[in-house]
N, C-alpha and C positions, 0 to 999 in steps of 0.2 A: 638214681639220675634222672628218672622219669618226674619226680619231686620238684630236684632242684629246676628241672625245667618249667614245672608248672609254677613253680613260686616266681621264678624269673618273668613268666609271660602274666602273673597277677600282680607282679610290681612293675610291668609295665603299663600294665591299662589302668593302674592306680594315678601313675605318673600322668597318663594321658588322661583321665579326667579331670586330676588337677589342675594340668593346664590348660584345660577347655574351659573349665570355672574360671581360671582368671582371665582368661580371653573373653569370656561372656561379660565380664565385671567391667573389665577395659572399656569394650564396645559401649556397653551400657553408660558409661560416666566421661564419656566421651562429649562434651558441649556440644550439644545440637544433635544431629542423628546420623544414621551411616547406612547404607544403601550399597548392595552388591549385584551387579547385571553384566550380563554375556555383550562383549561389544558387539559381537556382528548381528546377533538376533533381536538385542535390545529388551530381553526375557529378564526381569528384574528375579534375583534370589534370594537375599538375604536381607531385611529391613530390622532394623533397632528400635528398641522401644522408645529412645530416645526421638526418632522419626515420627513415629505414630503419633508422639506427645504431640508434636509440633501440628501435625493436623487436625489432632483431637478425635481419632477414630483407631478402631479398631484393624488390625492386621487384615482381616477377610474385607472390611468394608474399604481400606487403601487400595489393595490389588482390584477388587472390584471397579473402583472410581477410576482408576488409572490403566484399567485392564491389562493391570501386570507387565508396563510397558514403560521402559525409561523415553522414548520417544515422544508417547501420550502424557508422560507426568510434565514436559515440559511444556509451558503456554503454547497455543499454535503460531502466533506472531513473533515468537522467538525460537522457534526449531528451528529454522534455517540458520541463524546465527550463530547456534549452538553447536550445530552441526559440522559449520566453517570451522568455528573455532576448536573444535577436539579436532578435526583432521590437519587442523594446523600445528598444533601443541604436539599432537602425537608424533610427526613427522621429523619432529629433532628430540622431543623428550617421553619418559613413561609417565610424566604425572601433569594432569590439566586443573588450571584455574580459572573459574568464569564465574560471572554474575547474571541470573537469568530468573524469570517469573514462573510462578507454577500457580494453577486456578486449583483453589484448596475444595474442599469438600463440601462447602455451603456457598460455592461460586464464587468467594472472594478472591482476589490478587494477592498471593504472598512475593517477596522477593526473596530470594537464596543466595547463598555464596556457594560453590562447589569446586572442591579439593579433591580430586579423583587420582586413585594411582592404577595404571594398568599391570598387571600382571597375568600369566600362564598357569594354568591348573593342571593336575596330574593327569586330566586327560586331554591336554595340549590348546584347551579353549582360553582364548583372551576375553580377560574379565577384568570390568571396572570394578576397585573399592573406593567407596566415596564418602567422604563426610559432608554433610550438610547443614548449614547454620540458616535460621531466618533473620535476615535483616529489613525486614518491611518499615519497621519504626524506624529505624536509621533513612531508609529510603525517604519516608513520606516527611519526617524533618527537615532532609535535604530540598526536598520539592518546596516544602514549605519558608526555609530561607530563601528559597530562590524567587517563589512570589513576591515576599517581602522587598527584597533585594530591585525586582524590576520597576516595582511600584515607587521606590525612594528615587527623591530629587529629580521628578520631572524634566525642568529646564536643564538639569544636568544631561541626562539622557537624549534629550534633543539637539545639545549643543555636540555631545558624542557621534551623533549621527552624521550630523554634518561635517563634522571632522572629517570624518570616513569617507565624504563623498567631493573630494576634491575638485572633479570633472561633473560631478553628476547635481541633477537638479533637487533642489531640495524644496518639501511641501508641508505646511504648517496649518492644519484645520485647526480653527476656533469654533465650538461646537457652540457656545452661548450667542455668539454673534453672528453664526455662519457665514465665515468669509476664512478666505484660503489664502494663504500668503506662498509665495513661491520665488525660488532666486533667479526665473528668468528676469531678463530687464527690459523696461520697455525703452521708448525713444531717448528719456531722458537719461536713462541709466539705473533709475531706479528700480527696486523690486516690484515684481507684480501683484497686486492686492484684487483679488475678485470678490466681490460681495454677493451676499445673498446665493452661495454656492449652490446649495442644496434647494434652495426654495427656487430658483431658475432653471434646475436640470443642467448643470454646467458640463457634468460628464459625458451628457447626448451630445454634446455640440463638439467635444473632440476626440474622443476616444471611435475607435474602429466599431464599427456595428455587430461584428460578429464576436467583439470582447468585451460588448457594453454589460452585459448579463452578468457574465463572470465578476468585471469590476465593481458594480453597484452590489452584488452579493457581499463582496469582501470589504466592502464599505461599511453595509450594513449592522457587518458582524462587528468590525471596529467601533461603531455608535452603540453595539447592545453588550460589550466586555472588553477588560484590557486583554489585548492579542497581540501579539507579532504573526509577521506571515512575509511572504514573496509571493507576488503576483506578475506574470508578462503580461503584455497589450501593448495596442497599436495606438498612437498618440500621431494628431495632427497640431503642430504649433502653432500659434498666429502667424499670418505672411507666408506659408510654407504651405505647398500644392500636395506634399505627398505625407501618407504615414512612415512613420517613426517606431522601431521597435524598442520598447522599454522592459526594464527588469526593475521593478518598484519593492526596495525592502521598508516595510511599515511597523508602525508601534503606536496603538491607543493608551492613555494614561487616564485616571481617575483621579480626582480628588479627596478628601477624606472620609466623604459621605457614598464615596462608591460611583461616583456619578462621572460618565464619561466626559472629560472637557478639552483634550485634546486627542489630533491624531496627527502625527508627523511620519515625514517617509523621506527616501532619498531614490530619485531615481534615476538609471545609468541607461544611457543610449546601446543598445546591443545590436542595431541593427545590421552592420557587416558581420558579429558574429551570427547571426540568423543567416545571413547571406551564403557565408560559407558553410553552414551546417544544413542548409537547402542544397547547394553543389555537392556534398558529400553524398547525400540521399538520393541526387537523381542519378547518383553512380550505382547504386543498389539496382539487383537484377530485377525486371519486370516481368509480369505475367504478358506473355506472347498476344492472346488474344484482345484482353482489357483496358492493357498499359498500367493495370493498378500494381503494386508490390504483389513480389508471389510469396507464397508461403513462407521460403526459409528466409525472404526479405523480412518479412513480419515479426518474425520470431526474434532475429538478429536486433532489430531496430528497436523493438519493445524492450527484451532485454537489457540493450544498452541503455536505454532511457532509464529504465527503473533503477540501472546499477545507482543512481545517485541516491535512493533511498531517503528522499524527501517526505517523512510521513505525515507532513503538514500539510501536502496537496492532495485533491481528489483527480483520481483519472479513470475511464473508464472504457471497459472493454465490450465490443459487443460481436456475439457471433448470429450471423444471417443466412438462414437457410432458405432457399427458392422453393416456395410450396408448388407441387405439383407439375415439375419441371419433365421429370418423366412422360408425363403424358403430352407434353410438345413433342418431345423427339420421337414419341410412339405414332402421334398423329400427324404431326406436321414437316416433320423429319429432322433428321441433324443439322443440317445447314440452318434450316428455322430457327432449331435450338441455341445454337451461334448466336444467332442474330437476338434473341432474349438474352441471353448472359450479358454480353453487350449493352442492353438497354439497362438490367438490374444495375451492371456495374457504373454506368454514367448517372444511372439516378443515386447510387450511393454517392459518389463522388461530389454531383451538385449539390448535395444536401449535407455535406461534413466540411467543415473548415479545411483551409489549404496547411493548417499548421498538422492535421490529424493524420495517423495513419490509416490509409486505406486498402485492406488487400484481398487477392483472390485466393484463397485456402485451398481449391480444387474444385472441379465437377461446377455444383449451382451453389457452394458454400464460401462465405464472404467474412470479413473479419474488419472491425474498423475498432482503433486506439484513440480514443479523446483525451489528449493532453490539457491538465491543468482545466478542469470542468466543473461543475456541480450536478445534483443527481436529476435535479429540476431543468437543466437544459439538456442533459443527456437525454431522457425518458420524452422530453419536449421533439427532440432528433427524431428519437426512436418510433414515435408516432406520425412524425410525417413521413418518415420511410415505409411505415404501412401504407400510408394513406396513396403517395406517390406510385408505389410498384403495384398496389393492387391494378390490375388491368386485364382485358380480354383479348384475344388474338385471334385474328380469322383467317384463314388462309384454304381458297378451293373449296369452300363451302364446309370446310371444318371449322369448329370453337373450341378454343382452349382458353381458360383462367388462369392466371398464376396471384399468388399473394408472396409475403415472406412472412418469416416467424424470425422473433428475436429473441436471443438471452445476452442480457446484461452483468456484467461483475463491476465492483468499485474497488478500486487500490486507494488506501491501503486492508478495507473492512474485510474484502472477500477473499486476500492472495496480494503478498506483496512480492510476486516473483510471476513473469511469465506463465510459466506450467501452472502456478496456485490460481491465476485469475483465469486461464484457458478452461482448465476443470470447472470452476463455477460457473463461467458464462457459459461452457455446454452442457452444463445440468442445467441451469435457466432455459436454454434453449430448446431442450427435452421438455420441460415443464410449459413452453409456451406451445411445443406441438401436442400435448395432451390436451392441451386446453381448447383445440378447435384449431390449431393454424390461426393464420392472418392477425397476427398479435405479438406484445412484447412481454416478458418476464422479466423482472429481476429476481437476482439469488436471493436462495434465505437456506439455512441449513437445513430445516423443517420442509423444504418443497415447497412451501407458500409464500406467495409475492407478497 
């Protein structure tokens, strides 16, 4: 009886080994690679030889590079998207299909397709078994085809833009003769032609001063490379007294020698849209002492604005801390401290544009979110703020000097949502304080500006 039992066990063990070998062969022969990870902790379990071949490394190097975490396996700019898609798909199914980027062992960017199956193991832990395929070459081919398509038939593309702009103003800049042809009509009903457009700096005559640097920078980009984009600005048309808001969709085109020859665009009047937006923003809760947006309003406003996810745009988030404010309260009193907070708030508000979000985050800390800006403009404003807040207060023979430290982070480079930008800007603020205060620092991963 005992021998029969042992024989049965040996038979089952042999069947198990055979099944395991078949499973290993199956996993190793699946096109691409296989990964298994814990749904909750994201810790990577099994990785197949096929997956290691995609990255050209050993299992030890693979796990070290990605710190054995699926969350870190995904390229940082795609993580929020991947997390959201997995959440949405697993709400209805136990399978997941998506495409995202991964930073390879040699710091190269790979595109992979991800087909995952959610299951529960013997311990009750939910895990994903994922088949991954490298589709980088396909993505590169698609990108090249798109670039070629965009450069074909310049005039056809120009006409398409004009057709989409039924009630819009059309612009057509000829690089070689420096002339701007627009659909605005003169007193004789003819299209307006502005000669010597760049030579006579025509933009400075019609664009609002606060929007001029941004518009000039975008125009210079168009003259240097084939590019498409969108920019919002205020413009004063001939014969009108007020500036109107416009949203310009633009594109530049090159000839067969890669020389930029045309910049065309379609501008839509969004003045009423801006007014409605301002009315809505006016209803957002304000900080009682300063009249600036409060912490909740800043977070909600920035999150809502970034939900558009326009990665072609550049926005800046600044964290601003009042240096030596505790000395004001300790030496001059809390009432005087309130006066200093109001001084800092009004100074910040005066320096930044009406379209920027300016808020008090609590105590002596403030935040500014600059929409559609550039690194140069943002850092010029930060320097002006440092120079303007540097001030000495005297009361009843006591003297206290204040200044401000500023941390800057940029969308989408440093973060593509509120929390990511906030964390980066706060880290840069810490660097500014470590540098001796009364200065600004921009975020970088290694802590250097």
